[in-house]
C-alpha positions in Angstrom: -7.5 -55.3 -16.3 -8.0 -56.3 -20.0 -10.6 -58.9 -18.8 -12.3 -56.2 -16.7 -12.4 -53.8 -19.8 -14.3 -56.5 -21.6 -17.0 -56.6 -18.8 -15.7 -59.4 -16.5 -16.6 -58.2 -13.1 -14.7 -61.1 -11.4 -11.5 -59.6 -12.8 -12.1 -56.4 -10.9 -12.3 -58.4 -7.8 -8.9 -59.8 -8.5 -7.5 -56.3 -9.1 -9.0 -55.2 -5.8 -7.6 -58.0 -3.8 -4.2 -57.6 -5.3 -3.8 -53.9 -5.0 -6.0 -52.6 -2.2 -3.7 -53.2 0.6 -0.6 -51.8 -0.9 -2.3 -48.8 -2.2 -4.1 -48.2 1.1 -0.7 -48.2 2.8 0.7 -45.7 0.1 -2.2 -43.4 0.9 -1.8 -43.9 4.5 1.9 -42.8 4.2 1.1 -39.9 1.9 -1.5 -38.6 4.2 0.8 -38.9 7.3 -0.9 -41.8 9.0 -4.5 -40.6 8.6 -6.4 -43.9 8.2 -9.8 -42.4 7.4 -8.4 -40.2 4.7 -6.4 -43.1 3.2 -9.5 -45.3 3.2 -11.6 -42.6 1.5 -9.0 -42.2 -1.2 -8.7 -45.9 -1.7 -12.4 -46.2 -2.3 -12.3 -43.2 -4.7 -9.3 -44.7 -6.6 -11.3 -47.9 -7.2 -14.3 -45.8 -8.4 -11.9 -44.1 -10.9 -10.7 -47.4 -12.0 -14.3 -48.4 -12.9 -15.0 -45.1 -14.5 -11.8 -44.9 -16.5 -11.3 -48.6 -17.3 -11.2 -47.8 -21.0 -8.4 -45.4 -20.6 -6.0 -48.2 -19.5 -3.6 -49.1 -22.3 -2.9 -52.9 -22.2 0.7 -52.2 -23.5 1.4 -50.3 -20.2 2.2 -51.9 -17.0 -0.9 -52.0 -14.9 0.9 -51.2 -11.5 2.3 -48.0 -13.0 -1.0 -47.0 -14.3 -2.9 -47.5 -10.9 -0.1 -45.8 -8.9 -0.1 -42.9 -11.4 -3.8 -42.3 -10.6 -3.1 -42.7 -6.9 -0.2 -40.3 -7.2 -2.3 -37.7 -9.1 -5.1 -38.0 -6.5 -2.5 -37.0 -3.8 -1.3 -34.2 -5.9 -4.8 -32.9 -6.4 -5.6 -33.2 -2.7 -2.4 -31.2 -1.8 -3.5 -28.6 -4.2 -6.9 -28.5 -2.8 -5.7 -27.7 0.7 -3.4 -24.9 -0.8 -0.2 -27.0 -0.3 -0.6 -27.0 3.5 0.5 -30.2 5.2 -2.2 -32.3 6.6 -2.1 -32.6 10.5 0.0 -35.7 11.4 -2.3 -37.8 13.5 -0.6 -39.9 16.1 2.7 -38.1 15.8 4.3 -40.4 18.4 3.3 -43.8 19.2 3.6 -44.6 23.0 5.9 -47.6 23.4 6.2 -49.4 26.8 8.7 -52.1 26.5 7.8 -53.8 29.7 4.2 -54.5 28.5 4.7 -55.6 24.9 8.0 -57.5 25.5 10.0 -55.6 22.8 13.6 -56.3 22.9 16.0 -53.4 23.2 17.1 -53.8 19.5 13.5 -54.1 18.2 12.7 -51.1 20.4 15.5 -49.0 19.1 14.5 -50.1 15.4 10.9 -49.1 16.2 11.9 -45.8 17.6 14.2 -45.1 14.5 11.5 -46.1 12.1 9.0 -43.8 13.9 11.7 -41.0 13.7 12.2 -41.6 9.9 8.4 -41.4 9.2 8.2 -38.3 11.4 10.8 -36.7 9.2 9.2 -38.0 6.0 6.1 -36.0 7.1 8.0 -32.8 6.9 9.3 -33.1 3.4 7.7 -32.0 0.1 5.0 -34.2 -1.2 6.9 -35.1 -4.4 9.9 -36.3 -2.3 7.7 -38.1 0.1 5.9 -40.0 -2.7 9.2 -41.1 -4.4 10.6 -42.2 -1.0 7.5 -44.3 -0.2 7.3 -45.7 -3.7 10.9 -46.8 -3.5 11.5 -47.9 0.0 8.1 -49.0 1.0 6.5 -50.3 -2.2 9.9 -51.5 -3.7 9.4 -49.9 -7.2 12.3 -49.5 -9.4 13.5 -46.1 -10.4 12.2 -46.6 -13.9 8.7 -47.6 -12.6 8.7 -44.5 -10.2 9.6 -42.4 -13.1 6.6 -43.7 -15.0 4.3 -43.3 -12.0 5.5 -39.8 -11.3 5.7 -38.8 -15.0 9.2 -37.5 -14.7 12.7 -38.7 -15.6 14.7 -41.3 -13.8 17.3 -38.6 -13.0 14.6 -36.6 -11.3 13.7 -39.7 -9.2 17.3 -40.2 -8.3 17.6 -36.7 -7.3 14.6 -36.6 -5.2 15.6 -39.8 -3.4 19.1 -38.6 -2.9 17.8 -35.3 -1.3 15.3 -37.1 0.8 17.9 -39.7 2.2 20.4 -36.9 2.7 17.8 -34.8 4.7 16.6 -37.6 6.8 20.1 -38.8 7.5 21.1 -35.3 8.6 18.0 -34.9 11.0 18.5 -38.3 12.4 22.2 -37.6 13.0 21.2 -34.4 14.8 18.7 -36.3 17.0 21.3 -38.9 17.9 23.9 -36.3 18.8 21.5 -34.4 21.0 20.5 -37.5 23.0 
C-alpha cells in the first residue's frame, strides 16, 4: 500500500489480487448470499481505496484497514435500507446425493453448514460481521476489534452470543427432526 501511495500502480494490482476474493466472500456473507450486491460492493471498496489511499497509515495493519472500510460500507448499507434485512437469495440449496455423489457424512456436513448460514442471516449485522470475520476469515479477536472499532471484550461477547444462539437453534432443529 505504501508503494501505491507513492504512485506505483503495479502495487495496486497486487493488493487487488491478494484481497479481492476474501473480501468478496466477506461481502457475499454479509449480504446473505447476494452475489451481485457483493460484487458491487467489492468494486466500490476498491474505488474507495484509490480515492482514500492517502488516509492509510503505514503503521497500521493493512488488512485491518481494508476490512474496516468494508465493515463500514456494510453498516452504511444497512442504515440505508432502514435496518431491514436484505432478502436471502437462494435460502436453500437443493441437494441430490444421488447425482453429485455426496457421501452421507459430507451431505450431513453440507446440510449443517447451510443451516448455520441460514441462522447467521437472522442475527444482527454486528454479530454477523464478527462471526464471519472470526470463523470464515480467521481474524484474531484483536484484529476484529480493530476492524469493528470496538473492544476485544465486545468482540468476545458478540461471538459468545452468536455461537450460543446458533447452537440453540440447531439443537431445536435436531430435536424436531
